[in-house]
C-alpha positions as CSV (number, residue, x, y, z in Angstrom):
1,M,29.6,46.8,40.1
2,E,25.9,46.4,40.4
3,E,24.6,43.2,38.8
4,R,22.3,43.8,35.9
5,T,19.0,41.9,35.9
6,R,18.8,39.8,32.8
7,P,15.3,39.2,31.2
8,D,14.0,35.7,30.9
9,A,12.5,34.2,27.7
10,N,8.9,35.0,28.7
11,Q,9.6,38.6,29.2
12,L,11.2,38.7,25.7
13,L,8.1,36.8,24.3
14,V,5.7,39.6,25.6
15,R,8.0,42.3,24.2
16,F,8.2,40.5,20.9
17,A,4.5,40.2,20.8
18,R,4.1,43.9,21.3
19,S,6.8,44.8,18.7
20,L,5.1,42.9,16.0
21,H,2.3,45.4,15.9
22,D,4.4,48.5,17.2
23,W,2.0,48.6,20.2
24,E,2.4,50.2,23.7
25,Q,1.8,48.1,26.6
26,A,-1.7,49.5,27.0
27,E,-2.4,48.7,23.4
28,L,-1.4,45.1,23.8
29,A,-3.5,44.9,27.1
30,A,-6.5,46.3,25.2
31,N,-6.2,43.9,22.3
32,A,-5.7,41.0,24.7
33,E,-8.5,42.1,27.0
34,L,-6.1,42.3,29.9
35,D,-5.4,44.8,32.6
36,P,-2.5,47.0,31.6
37,N,-0.7,46.4,35.0
38,T,-0.8,42.7,34.1
39,V,1.2,43.2,30.9
40,W,3.5,45.5,32.9
41,R,4.2,42.6,35.3
42,Y,4.7,40.2,32.6
43,E,7.4,42.4,30.9
44,H,9.2,43.0,34.2
45,G,9.4,39.5,35.2
46,I,7.2,39.7,38.2
47,T,4.7,37.1,36.9
48,R,4.6,34.9,33.9
49,P,1.7,34.7,31.3
50,Q,-0.1,31.5,31.9
51,G,-3.5,29.8,31.1
52,K,-6.2,32.0,29.5
53,N,-4.0,35.1,29.9
54,R,-1.4,33.5,27.7
55,E,-3.9,32.4,25.1
56,R,-5.2,35.9,24.9
57,L,-1.8,37.4,24.5
58,L,-0.8,35.0,21.8
59,A,-4.2,35.4,19.9
60,A,-4.0,39.2,20.0
61,S,-0.5,39.2,18.5
62,G,-1.4,36.4,15.9
63,L,1.4,34.1,17.3
64,P,0.6,30.3,17.0
65,G,1.1,28.6,20.4
66,S,3.1,25.7,18.9
67,F,5.4,28.2,17.0
68,V,5.9,30.0,20.3
69,D,6.7,26.8,22.4
70,G,8.7,25.0,19.7
71,V,10.7,27.9,18.1
72,L,10.4,31.3,19.8
73,L,10.8,30.4,23.4
74,P,13.7,28.0,22.8
75,A,15.3,30.6,20.4
76,F,15.1,33.3,23.1
77,E,16.6,31.0,25.7
78,A,19.4,30.2,23.3
79,A,20.1,33.9,22.7
80,L,20.2,34.6,26.3
81,A,22.5,31.7,27.0
82,A,24.8,32.8,24.1
83,S,25.1,36.2,25.7
84,A,25.5,35.0,29.3
85,S,29.2,35.1,29.1
86,F,29.4,38.9,28.4
87,E,30.0,41.0,31.5
88,D,29.3,44.8,32.1
89,E,27.2,45.1,29.0
90,T,25.1,42.7,27.0
91,F,26.6,42.2,23.5
92,A,29.6,44.4,24.4
93,D,31.5,42.6,21.6
94,P,29.1,42.6,18.6
95,D,31.3,40.3,16.5
96,Q,31.8,37.8,19.2
97,A,28.1,37.9,20.1
98,G,27.1,37.4,16.5
99,V,29.1,34.3,16.2
100,A,27.6,32.9,19.4
101,L,24.2,33.7,18.3
102,A,24.6,32.3,14.9
103,K,25.6,29.0,16.4
104,A,22.7,29.0,18.9
105,L,20.0,30.0,16.4
106,S,18.7,28.5,13.2
107,G,16.0,28.6,10.5
108,S,12.9,30.7,11.1
109,A,13.6,31.3,14.8
110,R,16.6,33.4,13.7
111,S,14.5,35.2,11.1
112,A,11.9,36.0,13.8
113,I,14.4,37.3,16.3
114,H,16.1,39.3,13.6
115,L,12.9,41.1,13.1
116,F,12.6,41.8,16.8
117,L,16.1,43.0,17.4
118,S,15.9,45.2,14.3
119,S,12.7,46.9,15.6
120,L,14.6,47.8,18.8
121,E,17.6,49.2,17.0
122,T,15.9,51.3,14.5
123,T,13.4,54.1,15.5
124,N,11.7,54.3,12.0
125,P,12.4,50.9,10.2
126,E,11.6,51.0,6.6
127,P,9.2,48.2,5.7
128,W,10.2,45.7,2.9
129,E,8.4,46.7,-0.2
130,R,8.5,45.3,-3.7
131,T,8.5,48.2,-6.2
132,G,7.9,48.2,-10.0
133,P,6.3,45.8,-12.2
134,P,6.8,42.0,-12.0
135,A,10.1,41.0,-13.6
136,E,12.3,38.0,-14.2
137,A,14.8,39.3,-11.6
138,D,12.2,38.7,-8.9
139,R,12.8,35.0,-9.2
140,L,16.2,35.4,-7.7
141,E,14.7,36.9,-4.5
142,A,12.2,34.1,-4.5
143,S,15.0,31.5,-4.7
144,D,16.6,33.0,-1.7
145,A,13.2,33.3,0.2
146,W,12.6,29.5,-0.6
147,E,16.0,28.6,0.8
148,R,15.0,30.2,4.1
149,L,11.5,28.6,4.1
150,K,12.3,25.0,3.0
151,T,13.8,23.9,6.3
152,C,10.9,25.4,8.4
153,T,7.8,23.5,9.5
154,A,4.5,24.2,7.8
155,E,3.3,26.4,10.7
156,E,6.6,28.3,10.7
157,R,6.2,28.9,6.9
158,R,2.8,30.2,7.4
159,F,3.9,32.5,10.2
160,L,6.5,34.1,8.1
161,V,4.5,34.5,5.1
162,E,1.8,36.2,7.1
163,T,4.1,38.5,8.9
164,C,7.0,39.3,6.5
165,R,6.5,41.2,3.3
166,E,9.7,39.7,1.7
167,F,7.8,36.5,1.6
168,Q,4.7,38.1,-0.1
169,T,5.8,38.2,-3.8
170,W,4.4,36.7,-7.0
171,A,7.7,34.9,-7.6
172,L,7.6,33.1,-4.4
173,A,4.1,32.1,-5.1
174,E,5.3,30.6,-8.4
175,R,8.2,28.9,-6.8
176,L,6.0,27.3,-4.1
177,C,3.7,26.0,-6.9
178,H,6.7,24.2,-8.5
179,E,7.9,22.9,-5.2
180,S,4.5,21.5,-4.6
181,A,4.4,19.7,-8.0
182,G,7.8,18.2,-7.2
183,A,6.6,17.1,-3.7
184,A,3.6,15.4,-5.2
185,S,5.8,12.4,-6.3
186,D,6.9,12.0,-2.6
187,T,3.9,12.9,-0.3
188,A,0.5,14.3,-1.1
189,E,0.5,16.1,2.2
190,A,3.6,18.0,1.4
191,A,2.2,18.9,-2.1
192,L,-1.0,20.2,-0.5
193,E,0.7,22.2,2.1
194,L,3.0,24.0,-0.3
195,A,0.1,24.6,-2.9
196,E,-2.1,26.2,-0.1
197,L,0.8,28.3,1.0
198,A,1.3,29.4,-2.7
199,C,-2.4,30.5,-2.8
200,R,-2.1,32.5,0.4
201,V,1.1,34.2,-0.9
202,A,-0.8,35.1,-4.1
203,E,-3.5,36.7,-2.0
204,L,-1.0,38.7,0.0
205,A,1.3,39.8,-2.8
206,S,1.3,43.5,-3.8
207,A,-0.2,43.6,-7.2
208,E,-2.8,45.4,-9.3
209,K,-6.1,43.3,-9.6
210,P,-5.5,41.9,-13.2
211,W,-2.1,40.6,-12.3
212,R,-3.3,39.3,-9.1
213,S,-6.1,37.4,-10.9
214,R,-3.5,35.9,-13.2
215,L,-1.4,34.8,-10.2
216,Q,-4.3,33.4,-8.3
217,G,-5.3,31.4,-11.3
218,Y,-1.9,29.9,-11.5
219,T,-1.6,29.0,-7.9
220,L,-5.2,27.5,-7.9
221,A,-4.1,25.2,-10.7
222,Y,-1.3,23.7,-8.5
223,L,-3.8,23.5,-5.6
224,A,-6.0,21.4,-7.9
225,N,-3.0,19.2,-8.7
226,A,-2.3,18.7,-5.1
227,R,-5.8,17.7,-4.4
228,R,-5.9,15.3,-7.3
229,V,-2.9,13.7,-5.7
230,S,-4.6,13.7,-2.4
231,N,-7.6,11.7,-3.9
232,H,-10.0,14.7,-3.7
233,L,-11.0,14.6,-7.4
234,Q,-14.1,16.7,-7.2
235,D,-12.3,19.4,-5.2
236,A,-9.6,19.4,-7.9
237,K,-12.1,19.9,-10.7
238,E,-13.8,22.8,-9.0
239,N,-10.3,24.4,-8.2
240,F,-9.3,24.1,-11.8
241,T,-12.6,25.6,-13.2
242,R,-11.9,28.6,-10.9
243,A,-8.3,28.6,-11.8
244,W,-9.0,29.1,-15.5
245,R,-11.5,31.9,-14.9
246,L,-9.1,33.9,-12.9
247,W,-6.3,33.1,-15.3
248,R,-8.2,34.6,-18.1
249,E,-9.4,37.5,-16.3
250,G,-5.7,38.5,-15.8
251,A,-4.5,37.8,-19.3
252,A,-4.0,41.4,-20.3
253,A,-1.8,42.1,-17.2
254,D,0.7,39.1,-17.7
255,P,4.1,40.2,-19.1
256,G,4.7,36.6,-20.0
257,L,6.3,35.4,-16.9
258,L,3.8,32.7,-15.9
259,A,3.7,29.7,-18.1
260,E,0.2,28.5,-19.5
261,W,1.6,25.3,-20.7
262,R,2.1,24.2,-17.1
263,L,-1.6,24.7,-16.4
264,L,-2.5,22.7,-19.6
265,D,-0.2,19.8,-18.6
266,L,-1.6,19.9,-14.9
267,E,-5.1,19.6,-16.4
268,A,-4.1,16.7,-18.5
269,S,-3.1,14.9,-15.3
270,L,-6.5,15.7,-13.8
271,C,-8.2,14.4,-16.9
272,R,-6.1,11.3,-16.7
273,A,-7.1,10.8,-13.1
274,D,-10.8,11.2,-14.3
275,R,-10.2,8.6,-16.9
276,K,-10.8,11.0,-19.6
277,F,-7.8,9.8,-21.6
278,G,-8.6,11.3,-25.0
279,Q,-8.9,14.8,-23.5
280,A,-5.8,14.2,-21.4
281,L,-3.7,13.4,-24.6
282,D,-5.1,16.5,-26.4
283,L,-4.1,18.7,-23.5
284,H,-0.4,17.1,-23.3
285,D,-0.2,18.1,-27.0
286,R,-1.5,21.5,-26.5
287,A,0.9,22.0,-23.6
288,R,3.9,20.9,-25.8
289,A,2.9,23.2,-28.5
290,A,2.8,26.2,-26.1
291,A,6.0,25.2,-24.1
292,P,9.7,26.0,-24.8
293,R,11.7,23.1,-26.2
294,E,13.4,22.4,-22.8
295,A,10.0,21.4,-21.4
296,D,9.4,18.8,-24.1
297,G,10.8,15.9,-22.0
298,R,8.8,16.7,-18.9
299,I,5.5,16.9,-21.0
300,L,6.3,13.6,-22.8
301,L,7.0,11.8,-19.5
302,N,3.5,13.0,-18.2
303,K,2.0,11.9,-21.6
304,T,3.7,8.5,-21.0
305,A,1.9,8.1,-17.7
306,T,-1.5,8.7,-19.6
307,Y,-0.7,6.0,-22.1
308,Q,0.2,3.7,-19.2
309,Q,-3.0,4.3,-17.3
310,Q,-4.9,3.9,-20.5
311,G,-3.6,0.5,-20.7
312,D,-1.4,1.1,-23.9
313,P,2.1,0.1,-22.9
314,E,3.4,0.0,-26.5
315,R,2.6,3.7,-27.1
316,A,4.0,4.5,-23.7
317,I,7.3,2.8,-24.7
318,E,7.3,4.8,-28.0
319,T,6.8,8.1,-26.0
320,L,9.5,7.2,-23.5
321,R,12.0,6.7,-26.4
322,E,11.0,10.1,-27.8
323,A,11.4,11.8,-24.5
324,A,14.9,10.2,-23.5
325,P,17.1,12.5,-25.4
326,L,15.1,15.6,-24.3
327,V,15.7,15.1,-20.6
328,D,18.8,16.8,-19.2
329,R,20.6,14.4,-16.9
330,Q,22.4,17.2,-15.1
331,R,19.7,19.8,-14.8
332,E,16.7,17.4,-14.3
333,P,17.9,14.2,-12.6
334,H,14.5,13.5,-11.0
335,L,13.0,13.5,-14.5
336,L,15.6,11.1,-15.7
337,F,14.7,8.7,-12.8
338,T,11.1,9.0,-13.7
339,L,11.8,8.1,-17.3
340,R,14.0,5.1,-16.6
341,F,11.7,3.9,-13.9
342,N,8.7,4.1,-16.1
343,L,10.6,2.3,-18.9
344,A,11.3,-0.5,-16.6
345,T,7.8,-0.9,-15.3
346,T,6.3,-0.7,-18.8
347,L,8.7,-3.3,-20.0
348,C,7.4,-5.5,-17.0
349,D,3.8,-4.7,-18.2
350,L,4.8,-6.2,-21.7
351,G,6.4,-9.3,-20.0
352,R,9.8,-8.2,-21.0
353,H,11.4,-8.7,-17.6
354,A,14.9,-9.5,-18.7
355,E,15.0,-6.0,-20.4
356,A,13.6,-4.4,-17.4
357,E,16.3,-6.0,-15.3
358,A,18.9,-4.5,-17.5
359,V,17.5,-1.0,-16.7
360,L,17.2,-1.7,-12.9
361,P,20.8,-0.8,-11.8
362,E,20.6,2.7,-13.4
363,V,17.1,3.2,-11.8
364,R,18.4,2.1,-8.4
365,D,21.5,4.5,-8.7
366,L,19.4,7.4,-9.7
367,A,17.1,6.9,-6.7
368,V,19.9,6.9,-4.3
369,S,21.5,10.0,-5.8
370,Q,18.1,11.8,-5.4
371,R,17.8,10.7,-1.8
372,N,14.1,10.4,-2.1
373,E,13.0,7.6,0.4
374,L,9.7,7.0,-1.4
375,D,11.5,6.4,-4.8
376,L,13.8,3.9,-3.1
377,V,10.7,2.0,-1.8
378,R,9.3,2.0,-5.4
379,V,12.5,0.7,-6.6
380,V,12.5,-2.2,-4.2
381,W,8.9,-2.9,-5.4
382,L,10.1,-2.8,-9.1
383,A,13.0,-5.2,-8.3
384,G,10.3,-7.6,-6.8
385,K,8.3,-7.5,-10.0
386,V,11.4,-8.2,-12.1
387,A,12.4,-11.1,-9.9
388,A,8.9,-12.5,-10.0
389,G,8.7,-12.2,-13.8
390,L,11.9,-14.1,-14.1
391,G,10.9,-16.9,-11.7
392,R,13.1,-15.9,-8.8
393,T,10.3,-16.3,-6.3
394,G,12.5,-16.1,-3.1
395,E,14.1,-12.8,-4.2
396,A,10.7,-11.4,-5.2
397,R,9.1,-12.4,-1.8
398,Q,11.8,-10.6,0.0
399,A,11.4,-7.4,-2.1
400,Y,7.6,-7.4,-1.8
401,E,7.8,-7.9,2.0
402,Q,10.2,-4.9,2.3
403,A,8.1,-2.7,0.1
404,R,4.9,-3.6,1.9
405,Q,6.4,-2.8,5.3
406,D,7.6,0.5,4.1
407,F,4.2,1.3,2.6
408,T,2.6,0.3,5.8
409,E,4.8,2.6,7.8
410,R,3.9,5.5,5.6
411,K,0.2,4.6,5.7
412,M,0.1,4.5,2.0
413,A,-3.0,2.3,1.7
414,Y,-3.2,1.9,-2.2
415,D,0.4,1.1,-2.7
416,C,0.4,-1.3,0.4
417,A,-2.7,-3.1,-0.9
418,L,-1.3,-3.5,-4.4
419,V,2.1,-4.9,-3.4
420,T,0.5,-7.2,-0.9
421,L,-1.8,-8.6,-3.6
422,E,1.2,-9.2,-5.8
423,L,2.9,-11.1,-2.8
424,A,-0.3,-12.9,-2.3
425,A,-0.4,-14.1,-6.0
426,L,3.2,-15.3,-5.6
427,H,2.3,-17.3,-2.5
428,L,-0.9,-18.7,-4.2
429,E,1.1,-19.9,-7.2
430,Q,3.1,-22.1,-4.8
431,G,0.0,-23.2,-2.9
432,R,0.9,-21.2,0.3
433,T,-2.7,-20.5,1.4
434,A,-1.6,-20.1,5.1
435,E,0.7,-17.3,4.3
436,V,-2.0,-15.5,2.3
437,R,-4.5,-15.8,5.1
438,T,-1.8,-14.1,7.4
439,L,-1.4,-11.3,4.7
440,A,-5.2,-10.8,4.7
441,E,-5.2,-10.3,8.5
442,E,-2.3,-7.8,8.3
443,M,-4.3,-5.7,5.7
444,L,-7.0,-4.8,8.2
445,W,-5.7,-1.3,8.7
446,I,-6.3,-0.5,5.0
447,F,-10.1,-0.8,5.5
448,K,-9.9,2.1,8.0
449,A,-7.7,4.3,5.7
450,Q,-9.1,7.5,4.5
451,G,-9.8,8.0,0.7
452,I,-9.9,4.3,-0.5
453,Q,-12.9,4.0,-2.9
454,R,-15.9,1.9,-2.2
455,E,-15.5,-0.4,-5.1
456,A,-11.7,-0.9,-4.4
457,L,-12.5,-1.7,-0.8
458,A,-15.2,-4.2,-1.8
459,A,-12.8,-6.0,-4.1
460,L,-10.2,-6.1,-1.4
461,R,-12.7,-7.3,1.2
462,L,-13.9,-10.1,-1.1
463,F,-10.3,-11.3,-1.6
464,C,-9.5,-11.0,2.1
465,D,-12.5,-13.0,3.1
466,A,-11.5,-15.8,0.7
467,A,-7.9,-15.7,2.0
468,R,-9.1,-16.1,5.6
469,K,-10.9,-19.3,4.5
470,E,-7.9,-20.2,2.4
471,A,-10.0,-20.2,-0.6
472,A,-8.3,-17.4,-2.4
473,T,-7.0,-17.9,-5.9
474,V,-4.3,-16.2,-8.1
475,E,-7.0,-14.9,-10.4
476,M,-8.8,-13.4,-7.4
477,A,-5.7,-11.6,-6.3
478,R,-5.1,-10.3,-9.8
479,R,-8.7,-9.2,-10.2
480,A,-8.5,-7.3,-6.9
481,G,-5.3,-5.8,-8.0
482,E,-6.9,-4.7,-11.2
483,V,-9.7,-2.9,-9.4
484,L,-7.4,-1.2,-6.8
485,G,-5.2,-0.2,-9.8
486,K,-8.0,1.7,-11.4
487,A,-9.2,3.2,-8.2
488,A,-5.5,4.3,-7.5
489,R,-5.3,6.0,-10.9
490,G,-8.5,8.0,-10.1
491,A,-6.8,8.9,-6.7
492,G,-3.9,10.4,-8.6
493,E,-1.5,7.5,-7.9
494,A,0.2,5.9,-10.8
495,P,-0.4,2.1,-11.0
496,A,-1.4,0.7,-14.4
497,K,-2.4,-2.8,-15.5
498,K,-1.8,-5.2,-18.4
499,D,-3.5,-8.6,-18.6
500,G,-4.7,-8.3,-15.1
501,R,-1.3,-7.5,-13.7
502,V,-0.6,-4.3,-11.9
503,S,2.1,-1.8,-12.5
504,M,3.1,1.3,-10.7
505,G,4.4,3.8,-13.2
506,H,5.7,7.0,-11.7
507,A,3.5,9.8,-12.7
508,L,4.2,13.7,-12.7
């Protein structure tokens, strides 16, 4: 029997690039500014696309180089390897081949190859199209789409959104917004990536102009929120101004699917970061009046953060007590963590460290169950504050050191500076000035960090200069912490202070 020549991954890549646009070889060559014979040689495995020619091919087809190298080529190689055991005809046993390929491929690579293979099997494939007006049922499809996207890299997500109609829906844009808001409590980078993707989905979604305006206004509000968390306050304000304009332009086309109360509460967070506390509290109240009852707990928790950052822990405690019965432990476990964490930190603000310690085991258990690493780090920091307040200095030092190391590894400058200043104050209370000098030297990287406000850096520099001379005092450490805490609140982070001490309430 004559042996069949099997294609290699690079041949499949060129064919895949053509299939994305339904091009003939000559069309791909023209768009890539190559000789048609060159493309023919690539597809027949005579030569491989390299250097400038490869860049031109990928640019013409719209394929990111990192996606090709990290996903497509390994996936093609896996597919070829999985089918290598079949003799006579490739994929002679479809069931067996399917099992092999399913094991070999995963995530977006499988989605991309599925598109390619489908285009080869069907002469006139029907494109995926969303028909009919926006409806509640669309959210089910969006949930499935998000399950497919969430394990992808940012570049893979963008690729799929740009090329697959099933990822270009209003409901997926909404879902990405909500995922962005959830990611904001973990990393600003993830929140920003998801919000920007939501805005792009809104641009690509099939929709009449009024509905598109409404959707774009909604997604822009979440982009503003992500930029607030990323310490780009002016950009956030500009985004929100445009978001409200687009939102109002599309008001007549909204069947009531997109929730205005969410925008009001997001704007309240922005006003809080801008230290406009009265305006923020008014927006929280307006959001609660417009929201369904099941959203009351979330809004009250956000309002609690405003009271904390305003420097009113008593009102924060009252609001937390009001929110407690409104948070569903089963449906909203992360909100419950936020509530209990903020309760403990606010009790510390009030000097009620024994009460905070009683809450700490539940806070720790909730963080473990959520598997959010950053929450676990903050719980360690909280444990250090409780121990310090109760006079257990050895335990407090150990907790502060661990939290400081974790924040340093994550390059979280504000948090690292704040916990270091608390550790420095602890050392200074015991007269350990040499240890404080070492801490000051280890904080040098913070001065190069992006986004640290000038006033905060000046306060930190003043303290570090004194520490290097072993002339720093407890009051200087707390004063620097107070200035950094205010700057962090402007950056969208959550520390708050009481009597010169810094707290790190968990904001939404």
